[in-house]
C-alpha positions in Angstrom: 0.0 0.0 0.0 1.3 3.4 -1.0 1.8 5.9 1.9 2.9 9.5 2.4 6.4 9.8 3.7 6.7 13.6 3.8 4.5 16.7 3.4 5.2 20.4 3.0 2.5 23.1 2.8 2.4 26.1 0.4 0.6 29.4 1.1 -1.7 28.7 -1.8 -3.2 25.6 -0.1 -1.1 23.1 -2.0 0.7 20.1 -0.5 4.0 18.9 -1.7 4.2 15.2 -0.9 6.7 12.4 -1.1 5.2 9.0 -1.2 6.7 5.7 -0.1 7.6 4.8 -3.7 9.8 7.9 -4.0 7.4 9.8 -6.1 7.1 13.5 -5.4 3.7 15.0 -6.1 1.7 18.3 -5.7 -1.8 18.2 -4.4 -4.2 21.1 -4.7 -6.4 21.3 -1.5 -8.5 24.3 -2.6 -11.3 22.2 -4.1 -11.8 20.4 -0.7 -11.9 23.5 1.6 -15.6 24.0 1.2 -16.3 20.6 2.7 -17.3 20.8 6.4 -14.5 18.6 7.6 -11.9 20.7 5.9 -13.3 24.2 6.6 -10.8 24.8 9.5 -8.0 24.5 6.9 -9.1 27.7 5.2 -7.0 29.5 7.8 -3.4 29.5 6.3 -1.8 29.1 9.8 -4.0 26.0 10.5 -3.3 24.6 7.0 0.4 24.9 7.7 0.1 22.5 10.7 -0.1 19.5 8.3 2.1 16.6 9.2 2.4 12.9 8.3 1.0 10.3 10.7 -0.1 6.7 10.0 1.1 7.1 6.3 -1.1 10.0 5.4 -1.5 13.8 6.0 -3.2 14.9 9.2 -4.1 18.2 10.9 -5.0 18.8 14.5 -8.7 18.2 15.3 -8.7 14.7 13.8 -8.6 16.0 10.2 -7.0 13.7 7.6 -7.2 12.8 4.0 -6.7 9.3 2.4 -3.3 8.7 0.9 -5.0 7.2 -2.2 -6.9 10.5 -2.7 -3.7 12.4 -2.3 -1.9 10.2 -4.9 -4.7 9.9 -7.4 -5.6 13.6 -7.5 -2.1 15.1 -7.5 0.4 15.8 -10.2 3.9 14.3 -10.4 6.7 16.8 -9.9 9.7 14.4 -9.7 11.2 11.5 -7.9 13.3 11.3 -4.7 16.3 9.0 -4.6 15.6 5.8 -2.7 18.2 4.6 -0.2 
């Protein structure tokens, strides 16, 4: 199963992700921010609290998003060397 290894947030509500297969991808969160569960993320400071836990991206308040969604709806931007 594919999982998220690393996440970085951008001020334009995008996530830069590295997945367990070494693929680096960019995910646009803006189309999700209208959904009730993700509304707190409209605040840039709160959005920036994203971290990786249990193989996916999470925020305080038990907010998360499936790694499959992140992978399937993101665009590739490169690969990271595997050890």
